[in-house]
N, CA, C and O of each residue as an XYZ file, in Angstrom:
748
protein
N     115.979    -87.551     50.704
C     114.667    -87.241     51.478
C     114.721    -85.759     51.733
O     115.743    -85.120     51.985
N     113.492    -85.290     51.636
C     113.220    -83.883     51.904
C     112.417    -83.556     53.158
O     111.317    -84.071     53.359
N     112.987    -82.686     54.000
C     112.199    -82.324     55.289
C     111.631    -80.949     55.070
O     112.147    -80.160     54.278
N     110.604    -80.684     55.753
C     110.040    -79.365     55.687
C     109.992    -78.740     57.120
O     109.480    -79.397     58.026
N     110.458    -77.612     57.339
C     110.418    -76.972     58.644
C     109.551    -75.617     58.407
O     109.960    -74.698     57.698
N     108.475    -75.608     58.992
C     107.515    -74.405     58.843
C     107.535    -73.684     60.186
O     107.206    -74.277     61.213
N     107.923    -72.397     60.187
C     108.034    -71.522     61.289
C     106.577    -70.986     61.729
O     105.977    -70.307     60.896
N     106.027    -71.211     62.840
C     104.677    -70.801     63.213
C     104.555    -70.320     64.576
O     103.470    -70.352     65.157
N     105.702    -69.837     65.162
C     105.629    -69.536     66.535
C     105.834    -68.046     66.847
O     105.881    -67.718     68.033
N     105.956    -67.142     65.915
C     106.157    -65.755     66.130
C     105.076    -64.991     66.866
O     103.930    -65.439     66.918
N     105.401    -63.901     67.409
C     104.431    -63.084     68.112
C     103.539    -62.250     67.422
O     102.650    -61.675     68.051
N     103.668    -62.101     66.147
C     102.913    -61.370     65.179
C     102.580    -59.937     65.746
O     101.433    -59.491     65.768
N     103.610    -59.304     66.169
C     103.371    -57.930     66.765
C     102.781    -56.894     65.753
O     101.985    -56.024     66.106
N     103.216    -57.042     64.505
C     102.709    -56.051     63.473
C     101.217    -56.323     63.192
O     100.555    -55.471     62.598
N     100.628    -57.569     63.629
C      99.247    -57.831     63.338
C      98.580    -57.875     64.817
O      97.602    -58.598     65.008
N      99.104    -57.120     65.811
C      98.496    -56.896     67.068
C      98.447    -58.133     67.910
O      97.600    -58.274     68.792
N      99.445    -59.111     67.608
C      99.586    -60.272     68.511
C      98.599    -61.462     68.268
O      98.523    -62.407     69.053
N      97.843    -61.353     67.125
C      96.824    -62.461     66.843
C      97.668    -63.714     66.409
O      98.846    -63.572     66.083
N      97.098    -64.853     66.407
C      97.664    -66.124     65.863
C      97.671    -66.000     64.525
O      96.650    -66.331     63.922
N      98.803    -65.506     63.800
C      98.789    -65.376     62.359
C      98.425    -66.683     61.724
O      97.579    -66.731     60.832
N      99.057    -67.758     62.175
C      98.918    -69.129     61.455
C      97.453    -69.531     61.320
O      97.082    -70.297     60.429
N      96.660    -69.021     62.187
C      95.140    -69.392     62.150
C      94.380    -68.412     61.522
O      93.159    -68.566     61.533
N      94.930    -67.277     60.890
C      94.260    -66.318     60.091
C      93.742    -67.140     58.752
O      94.389    -68.033     58.206
N      92.659    -66.737     58.403
C      92.041    -67.369     57.183
C      92.201    -66.568     55.869
O      91.914    -65.371     55.844
N      92.650    -67.212     54.793
C      92.830    -66.620     53.495
C      92.135    -67.591     52.577
O      92.534    -68.755     52.554
N      91.100    -67.198     51.796
C      90.289    -68.157     51.007
C      89.665    -69.249     51.810
O      89.484    -70.360     51.312
N      89.333    -68.968     53.028
C      88.695    -69.947     53.837
C      89.594    -71.066     54.515
O      89.075    -71.966     55.174
N      90.978    -70.970     54.323
C      91.847    -71.812     54.895
C      92.783    -71.149     55.753
O      93.193    -70.045     55.393
N      93.198    -71.657     56.863
C      94.238    -71.101     57.739
C      95.557    -70.953     57.017
O      95.937    -71.799     56.207
N      96.260    -69.855     57.321
C      97.558    -69.630     56.678
C      98.413    -70.907     56.885
O      99.031    -71.364     55.923
N      98.473    -71.508     58.113
C      99.280    -72.733     58.237
C      98.819    -73.769     57.431
O      99.654    -74.485     56.878
N      97.554    -73.982     57.260
C      97.198    -75.170     56.334
C      97.553    -74.851     55.021
O      97.915    -75.791     54.314
N      97.525    -73.644     54.505
C      97.961    -73.314     53.091
C      99.331    -73.706     52.873
O      99.677    -74.398     51.916
N     100.215    -73.205     53.879
C     101.774    -73.573     53.636
C     101.973    -75.265     53.721
O     102.680    -75.945     52.977
N     101.246    -75.670     54.707
C     101.398    -77.252     54.978
C     100.899    -78.030     53.671
O     101.509    -79.009     53.242
N      99.821    -77.553     53.112
C      99.236    -78.153     51.873
C     100.328    -77.984     50.719
O     100.500    -78.897     49.911
N     100.988    -76.916     50.665
C     101.983    -76.780     49.608
C     103.100    -77.706     49.845
O     103.615    -78.334     48.920
N     103.508    -77.810     51.146
C     104.744    -78.544     51.402
C     104.502    -80.157     51.376
O     105.391    -80.957     51.084
N     103.228    -80.500     51.707
C     103.081    -82.032     51.974
C     103.490    -82.810     50.708
O     104.147    -83.843     50.839
N     103.126    -82.354     49.468
C     103.374    -83.219     48.281
C     104.950    -83.364     48.064
O     105.359    -84.339     47.435
N     105.857    -82.404     48.577
C     107.156    -82.506     48.188
C     108.216    -82.932     49.486
O     109.429    -83.090     49.346
N     107.513    -83.067     50.686
C     108.187    -83.317     51.683
C     108.007    -84.736     52.410
O     106.876    -85.182     52.604
N     109.042    -85.362     52.767
C     108.964    -86.706     53.309
C     108.695    -86.591     54.750
O     107.992    -87.467     55.254
N     109.133    -85.671     55.465
C     108.901    -85.266     56.847
C     108.506    -83.805     57.009
O     109.092    -82.922     56.382
N     107.571    -83.570     57.802
C     107.026    -82.202     57.848
C     106.880    -81.782     59.408
O     106.300    -82.514     60.209
N     107.404    -80.652     59.735
C     107.470    -80.245     61.138
C     107.152    -78.779     61.261
O     107.672    -77.951     60.514
N     106.274    -78.455     62.232
C     105.860    -77.124     62.457
C     106.514    -76.720     63.801
O     106.354    -77.422     64.799
N     107.232    -75.618     63.823
C     107.890    -75.143     64.991
C     106.890    -73.970     65.456
O     106.840    -72.877     64.892
N     106.083    -74.350     66.583
C     105.185    -73.536     67.190
C     104.192    -74.317     67.983
O     104.281    -75.535     68.138
N     103.223    -73.561     68.489
C     102.181    -74.375     69.381
C     101.465    -75.307     68.504
O     101.340    -75.067     67.303
N     100.986    -76.372     69.062
C     100.220    -77.374     68.422
C      98.874    -76.630     67.995
O      98.243    -75.887     68.746
N      98.560    -76.910     66.804
C      97.215    -76.378     66.394
C      96.600    -77.456     65.518
O      97.307    -78.327     65.011
N      95.146    -77.396     65.319
C      94.565    -78.266     64.553
C      95.028    -77.934     63.018
O      95.204    -76.783     62.618
N      95.188    -79.016     62.277
C      95.498    -78.913     60.887
C      94.828    -80.031     60.044
O      94.629    -81.165     60.481
N      94.482    -79.591     58.736
C      93.854    -80.576     57.930
C      94.975    -81.462     57.150
O      94.641    -82.338     56.352
N      96.283    -81.170     57.438
C      97.300    -81.957     56.651
C      97.825    -83.007     57.553
O      98.140    -82.748     58.715
N      97.931    -84.262     57.002
C      98.320    -85.375     57.716
C      99.810    -85.431     57.997
O     100.577    -84.775     57.292
N     100.260    -86.195     59.007
C     101.725    -86.445     59.181
C     102.588    -85.261     59.490
O     103.721    -85.175     59.014
N     102.017    -84.236     60.371
C     102.786    -83.112     60.748
C     103.112    -83.346     62.164
O     102.301    -83.789     62.977
N     104.381    -83.020     62.438
C     104.847    -83.075     63.800
C     105.104    -81.614     64.338
O     105.642    -80.759     63.634
N     104.719    -81.401     65.530
C     104.813    -80.134     66.162
C     106.071    -80.024     67.125
O     106.308    -80.945     67.906
N     106.778    -79.033     67.074
C     107.813    -78.881     68.133
C     107.908    -77.459     68.574
O     107.398    -76.568     67.896
N     108.579    -77.201     69.748
C     108.826    -75.848     70.191
C     110.323    -75.675     70.576
O     110.949    -76.570     71.144
N     110.843    -74.517     70.247
C     112.262    -74.352     70.550
C     112.371    -74.360     72.053
O     111.375    -74.198     72.757
N     113.506    -74.537     72.517
C     113.799    -74.653     74.067
C     113.404    -73.370     74.787
O     112.769    -73.375     75.842
N     113.850    -72.183     74.108
C     113.570    -70.842     74.702
C     112.691    -70.099     73.638
O     113.210    -69.938     72.534
N     111.523    -69.667     73.824
C     110.747    -69.058     72.908
C     111.217    -67.588     72.745
O     111.787    -67.036     73.686
N     111.002    -66.961     71.615
C     111.219    -65.572     71.418
C     112.652    -65.220     70.883
O     113.062    -64.060     70.899
N     113.381    -66.251     70.419
C     114.835    -66.029     70.083
C     114.917    -65.773     68.669
O     116.032    -65.600     68.177
N     113.763    -65.719     67.866
C     113.674    -65.473     66.402
C     113.716    -66.823     65.715
O     113.577    -67.916     66.263
N     113.938    -66.565     64.367
C     113.793    -67.775     63.534
C     114.942    -68.809     63.569
O     114.715    -69.998     63.343
N     116.171    -68.345     63.854
C     117.365    -69.256     63.875
C     117.088    -70.509     64.965
O     117.119    -71.691     64.621
N     116.833    -70.091     66.227
C     116.676    -71.189     67.204
C     115.400    -72.102     66.801
O     115.320    -73.315     66.998
N     114.433    -71.293     66.206
C     113.212    -72.233     65.798
C     113.608    -73.062     64.610
O     113.035    -74.149     64.545
N     114.431    -72.793     63.696
C     114.880    -73.645     62.591
C     115.764    -74.671     63.287
O     115.677    -75.812     62.834
N     116.529    -74.490     64.220
C     117.355    -75.496     64.917
C     116.504    -76.417     65.493
O     116.765    -77.607     65.318
N     115.386    -76.056     66.250
C     114.491    -77.024     66.765
C     113.804    -77.878     65.803
O     113.617    -79.077     66.011
N     113.405    -77.226     64.686
C     112.778    -78.042     63.666
C     113.670    -79.099     62.909
O     113.222    -80.115     62.377
N     114.992    -78.722     62.933
C     116.102    -79.625     62.271
C     116.097    -80.847     63.106
O     116.440    -81.889     62.546
N     115.765    -80.889     64.350
C     115.813    -82.106     65.158
C     114.895    -83.118     64.703
O     115.122    -84.291     64.999
N     113.859    -82.798     64.001
C     112.698    -83.580     63.552
C     112.877    -84.072     62.206
O     112.176    -84.992     61.785
N     113.805    -83.500     61.474
C     114.052    -83.950     60.049
C     115.348    -84.673     59.767
O     115.924    -84.604     58.680
N     115.795    -85.401     60.852
C     116.979    -86.046     60.742
C     116.863    -87.068     59.632
O     115.787    -87.637     59.450
N     118.019    -87.350     58.811
C     117.942    -88.190     57.848
C     117.548    -87.529     56.392
O     117.676    -88.171     55.350
N     117.111    -86.332     56.425
C     116.699    -85.603     55.259
C     118.009    -84.921     54.653
O     118.767    -84.309     55.405
N     118.247    -85.022     53.406
C     119.456    -84.318     52.809
C     119.113    -82.957     52.539
O     120.012    -82.119     52.609
N     117.773    -82.557     52.195
C     117.402    -81.339     51.886
C     116.345    -80.870     52.864
O     115.535    -81.673     53.327
N     116.336    -79.582     53.189
C     115.226    -79.015     54.028
C     114.806    -77.778     53.480
O     115.557    -76.852     53.176
N     113.379    -77.805     53.350
C     112.609    -76.484     53.100
C     112.398    -75.750     54.218
O     111.765    -76.308     55.114
N     112.787    -74.584     54.403
C     112.495    -73.715     55.499
C     111.378    -72.689     54.990
O     111.595    -71.970     54.015
N     110.238    -72.659     55.659
C     109.150    -71.899     55.369
C     108.400    -71.156     56.485
O     108.120    -71.682     57.562
N     108.106    -69.940     56.158
C     107.269    -69.162     57.141
C     105.917    -69.622     57.020
O     105.573    -70.117     55.947
N     105.031    -69.523     58.047
C     103.682    -70.063     58.029
C     102.796    -69.101     57.419
O     101.618    -69.401     57.226
N     103.302    -67.863     57.066
C     102.509    -66.783     56.615
C     102.454    -66.592     55.053
O     102.280    -65.450     54.628
N     102.577    -67.522     54.272
C     102.800    -67.429     52.891
C     101.603    -68.023     52.120
O     101.678    -69.116     51.558
N     100.520    -67.271     52.121
C      99.189    -67.804     51.637
C      99.186    -68.213     50.218
O      98.326    -69.027     49.880
N     100.077    -67.739     49.273
C     100.055    -67.929     47.886
C     100.891    -69.038     47.425
O     100.840    -69.366     46.240
N     101.767    -69.734     48.371
C     102.583    -70.723     48.107
C     102.058    -71.941     47.606
O     101.022    -72.342     48.136
N     102.613    -72.680     46.601
C     102.184    -73.943     46.087
C     103.217    -74.828     46.048
O     104.374    -74.432     46.190
N     102.894    -76.219     45.837
C     103.871    -77.263     45.700
C     104.768    -77.013     44.573
O     105.959    -77.315     44.652
N     104.232    -76.446     43.467
C     105.079    -76.101     42.292
C     106.194    -75.026     42.695
O     107.332    -75.150     42.242
N     105.898    -74.095     43.448
C     106.878    -73.094     43.876
C     107.946    -73.867     44.662
O     109.127    -73.552     44.510
N     107.606    -74.840     45.476
C     108.656    -75.472     46.379
C     109.502    -76.335     45.346
O     110.729    -76.399     45.418
N     108.754    -76.993     44.381
C     109.504    -77.878     43.397
C     110.589    -76.942     42.527
O     111.609    -77.454     42.066
N     110.323    -75.741     42.373
C     111.153    -74.729     41.730
C     112.411    -74.469     42.622
O     113.539    -74.391     42.134
N     112.176    -74.351     43.842
C     113.284    -74.247     44.806
C     114.208    -75.376     44.910
O     115.431    -75.254     44.978
N     113.493    -76.601     44.920
C     114.269    -77.914     45.049
C     115.003    -78.026     43.710
O     116.193    -78.339     43.674
N     114.341    -77.789     42.691
C     115.159    -78.002     41.301
C     116.463    -77.298     41.280
O     117.450    -77.788     40.731
N     116.468    -76.035     41.937
C     117.747    -75.331     41.931
C     118.822    -76.057     42.607
O     119.987    -75.706     42.418
N     118.536    -77.050     43.387
C     119.588    -77.835     44.244
C     120.037    -79.028     43.342
O     120.926    -79.780     43.743
N     119.438    -79.213     42.134
C     119.934    -80.215     41.121
C     121.346    -80.007     40.841
O     122.056    -80.998     40.665
N     121.859    -78.787     40.776
C     123.228    -78.396     40.689
C     123.998    -78.757     41.963
O     123.659    -78.199     43.006
N     124.917    -79.564     41.969
C     125.567    -80.016     43.164
C     126.407    -78.919     43.702
O     126.757    -79.022     44.878
N     126.803    -77.827     42.980
C     127.421    -76.712     43.614
C     126.613    -75.802     44.369
O     127.158    -74.909     45.019
N     125.248    -75.950     44.349
C     124.273    -75.072     44.885
C     123.997    -75.583     46.300
O     123.537    -76.708     46.493
N     124.287    -74.738     47.273
C     124.045    -75.214     48.602
C     122.689    -74.843     49.204
O     122.218    -75.495     50.135
N     122.062    -73.787     48.665
C     120.790    -73.320     49.113
C     120.062    -72.494     47.942
O     120.702    -71.883     47.086
N     118.793    -72.534     47.986
C     118.005    -71.835     46.783
C     116.959    -70.999     47.673
O     116.265    -71.525     48.543
N     116.935    -69.809     47.392
C     115.981    -69.000     48.097
C     115.129    -68.150     47.150
O     115.504    -67.720     46.059
N     113.934    -67.968     47.714
C     113.016    -67.019     46.844
C     113.568    -65.680     46.673
O     113.969    -65.061     47.658
N     113.622    -65.167     45.455
C     114.005    -63.838     45.258
C     113.016    -62.783     45.713
O     112.011    -62.537     45.046
N     113.278    -62.204     46.765
C     112.197    -61.526     47.500
C     112.625    -59.967     47.613
O     113.355    -59.512     48.494
N     112.020    -59.221     46.533
C     112.334    -57.813     46.578
C     113.834    -57.681     46.323
O     114.461    -56.861     46.994
N     114.446    -58.406     45.427
C     115.741    -58.228     45.198
C     116.780    -58.853     45.954
O     117.963    -58.647     45.681
N     116.388    -59.668     46.971
C     117.242    -60.388     47.847
C     116.702    -61.653     48.255
O     115.495    -61.877     48.162
N     117.581    -62.561     48.736
C     117.113    -63.980     49.112
C     116.291    -63.945     50.419
O     116.633    -63.300     51.410
N     115.173    -64.700     50.329
C     114.406    -64.862     51.554
C     114.749    -66.183     52.297
O     114.380    -67.252     51.810
N     115.428    -66.139     53.435
C     115.785    -67.360     54.023
C     114.783    -68.188     54.750
O     115.084    -69.223     55.346
N     113.467    -67.649     54.674
C     112.430    -68.318     55.167
C     111.469    -68.814     54.123
O     110.342    -69.221     54.403
N     111.980    -68.759     52.867
C     111.338    -69.292     51.723
C     112.426    -69.942     50.935
O     112.691    -69.512     49.812
N     113.083    -70.965     51.457
C     114.268    -71.483     50.746
C     114.436    -73.113     50.956
O     113.924    -73.762     51.868
N     115.118    -73.525     50.095
C     115.517    -74.929     50.051
C     117.101    -75.140     50.481
O     117.962    -74.635     49.761
N     117.405    -75.739     51.423
C     118.825    -75.828     51.884
C     119.342    -77.242     51.766
O     118.505    -78.142     51.816
N     120.625    -77.552     51.613
C     121.250    -78.888     51.904
C     121.263    -78.979     53.302
O     121.753    -78.059     53.956
N     120.775    -80.000     53.860
C     120.809    -80.097     55.313
C     122.061    -79.976     56.176
O     122.066    -79.306     57.209
N     123.126    -80.644     55.720
C     124.336    -80.546     56.525
C     124.837    -79.079     56.646
O     125.140    -78.671     57.767
N     124.934    -78.339     55.673
C     125.427    -76.956     55.986
C     124.441    -76.102     56.711
O     124.849    -75.173     57.408
N     123.169    -76.359     56.588
C     122.181    -75.614     57.352
C     122.253    -75.995     58.792
O     122.128    -75.132     59.661
N     122.450    -77.257     59.084
C     122.629    -77.617     60.513
C     123.828    -76.899     61.089
O     123.745    -76.319     62.171
N     124.900    -76.930     60.404
C     126.114    -76.371     60.962
C     125.901    -74.856     61.135
O     126.264    -74.322     62.182
N     125.327    -74.147     60.152
C     125.147    -72.730     60.363
C     124.294    -72.419     61.608
O     124.598    -71.585     62.461
N     123.120    -73.236     61.611
C     122.101    -73.068     62.728
C     122.782    -73.341     64.015
O     122.484    -72.626     64.972
N     123.622    -74.242     64.158
C     124.327    -74.662     65.433
C     125.260    -73.524     65.821
O     125.416    -73.262     67.014
N     125.900    -72.822     64.858
C     126.945    -71.752     65.086
C     126.218    -70.387     65.553
O     126.789    -69.542     66.242
N     124.931    -70.278     65.107
C     124.302    -68.961     65.431
C     123.458    -69.140     66.525
O     123.080    -70.251     66.898
N     123.106    -67.934     67.127
C     122.263    -68.072     68.401
C     121.068    -67.292     68.254
O     120.808    -66.777     67.167
N     120.241    -67.144     69.352
C     119.081    -66.448     69.385
C     119.433    -64.952     69.002
O     120.447    -64.353     69.361
N     118.414    -64.459     68.212
C     118.643    -63.049     67.866
C     119.413    -62.827     66.477
O     119.400    -61.739     65.901
N     120.073    -63.935     66.000
C     120.871    -63.792     64.900
C     119.796    -63.732     63.605
O     118.709    -64.310     63.598
N     120.245    -63.044     62.691
C     119.479    -62.773     61.509
C     119.351    -63.921     60.637
O     120.406    -64.386     60.206
N     118.293    -64.454     60.302
C     117.927    -65.592     59.483
C     118.825    -65.579     58.144
O     119.229    -66.641     57.671
N     119.082    -64.504     57.633
C     119.933    -64.335     56.320
C     121.256    -64.992     56.578
O     121.899    -65.483     55.650
N     121.657    -65.010     57.759
C     123.119    -65.631     58.061
C     123.030    -67.187     57.909
O     124.061    -67.859     57.870
N     121.867    -67.716     57.828
C     121.837    -69.235     57.451
C     122.107    -69.495     56.007
O     122.460    -70.618     55.645
N     121.960    -68.530     55.181
C     122.152    -68.744     53.741
C     123.688    -68.645     53.495
O     124.401    -67.962     54.231
N     124.218    -69.412     52.340
C     125.578    -69.338     51.982
C     125.741    -67.874     51.316
O     124.773    -67.152     51.079
N     126.898    -67.571     51.080
C     127.252    -66.327     50.421
C     126.539    -66.109     49.209
O     126.056    -64.997     48.992
N     126.407    -67.122     48.324
C     125.698    -66.928     47.101
C     124.691    -67.927     46.848
O     124.924    -68.827     46.042
N     123.529    -67.849     47.497
C     122.462    -68.801     47.249
C     121.897    -68.582     45.762
O     121.983    -67.510     45.163
N     121.321    -69.721     45.264
C     120.589    -69.572     44.009
C     119.214    -68.741     44.391
O     118.544    -68.910     45.409
N     118.970    -67.844     43.374
C     117.832    -66.996     43.695
C     116.719    -67.570     42.657
O     117.007    -67.809     41.485
N     115.461    -67.762     43.184
C     114.308    -68.323     42.377
C     113.202    -67.390     42.412
O     112.679    -67.080     43.482
N     112.813    -66.918     41.282
C     111.714    -66.006     41.093
C     110.285    -66.775     41.354
O     109.775    -67.505     40.505
N     109.763    -66.538     42.523
C     108.403    -67.247     42.821
C     107.344    -66.263     42.667
O     106.254    -66.531     43.172
N     107.502    -65.131     42.027
C     106.463    -64.088     41.857
C     105.685    -63.828     43.118
O     106.294    -63.635     44.171
N     104.369    -63.812     43.067
C     103.515    -63.373     44.153
C     103.609    -64.350     45.379
O     103.132    -63.981     46.452
N     104.194    -65.559     45.264
C     104.297    -66.518     46.309
C     105.055    -65.978     47.475
O     104.956    -66.460     48.604
N     105.872    -64.888     47.147
C     106.664    -64.234     48.259
C     105.836    -63.442     49.268
O     106.336    -63.138     50.351
N     104.588    -63.097     48.952
C     103.791    -62.331     49.721
C     103.540    -63.038     51.066
O     102.922    -64.097     51.169
N     104.118    -62.298     52.160
C     103.879    -62.840     53.382
C     102.944    -61.934     54.289
O     103.026    -60.715     54.139
N     102.115    -62.425     55.164
C     101.190    -61.638     55.898
C     101.786    -61.204     57.104
O     102.021    -61.956     58.049
N     102.068    -59.806     57.072
C     102.544    -59.241     58.190
C     101.590    -58.189     58.904
O     101.690    -57.904     60.098
N     100.711    -57.678     58.085
C      99.738    -56.579     58.381
C      98.521    -56.924     57.716
O      98.499    -57.749     56.802
N      97.384    -56.256     58.189
C      96.072    -56.438     57.787
C      95.935    -56.219     56.261
O      95.170    -56.931     55.611
N      96.709    -55.187     55.654
C      96.775    -54.899     54.279
C      97.304    -56.101     53.449
O      96.851    -56.343     52.331
N      98.241    -56.817     54.010
C      98.785    -58.052     53.330
C      97.769    -59.075     53.327
O      97.687    -59.804     52.339
N      96.924    -59.237     54.374
C      95.967    -60.314     54.378
C      94.889    -59.908     53.206
O      94.421    -60.731     52.418
N      94.606    -58.663     53.215
C      93.608    -58.216     52.090
C      94.185    -58.413     50.707
O      93.422    -58.800     49.821
N      95.354    -58.203     50.457
C      96.107    -58.369     49.268
C      96.098    -59.870     48.896
O      95.835    -60.242     47.752
N      96.375    -60.660     49.840
C      96.354    -62.215     49.548
C      95.022    -62.609     49.233
O      94.891    -63.396     48.295
N      93.940    -62.185     49.876
C      92.596    -62.469     49.360
C      92.240    -62.044     47.981
O      91.620    -62.752     47.188
N      92.686    -60.808     47.741
C      92.418    -60.246     46.358
C      93.154    -61.085     45.257
O      92.582    -61.502     44.249
N      94.456    -61.290     45.541
C      95.308    -62.217     44.550
C      94.667    -63.584     44.475
O      94.547    -64.067     43.349
N      94.251    -64.252     45.484
C      93.731    -65.616     45.463
C      92.435    -65.543     44.831
O      92.048    -66.558     44.253
N      91.609    -64.396     44.842
C      90.329    -64.395     44.086
C      90.604    -64.240     42.673
O      89.837    -64.740     41.850
N      91.742    -63.522     42.280
C      92.012    -63.332     40.843
C      92.631    -64.566     40.193
O      92.779    -64.583     38.971
N      93.018    -65.655     40.990
C      93.555    -66.886     40.564
C      94.996    -66.726     40.301
O      95.663    -67.686     39.916
């Protein structure tokens, strides 16, 4: 079984504190875009962040015990809702160009039993918030790390890198939002 943990609780400081997950790209909220990509490949789907309206069915919302600790405690909170899943997709909510096929590419890298995690190759390095993990090692790492720990520490030493092209674009600034709109319009 595959679980999906979508992180949607950040403060969006670089965007002036707006609710990034609610920003529209191509007429759809960023959160709905990511959930729509994840729904076809995930048996369980959880959003870590405030409850928001979504057009995607079967989504559970949770909050981490203490807000503001960064992605590691948020992922740990999400993992509580995907018990029984052998694989977990960890996704940021601000990936407007993500599709189910991109996620299938990450999951396919785990067909090799020696691969513990597969991450998007993002500017030459692995993106831990656009990655597929074997659940047991991810749970162990998340439990060992605390608030403020870098999310990259969730990845094993040598994760499989998957080229997802423009799907790695995440929206952190107004210029990223404009770039996403432009790329979406170009198809």
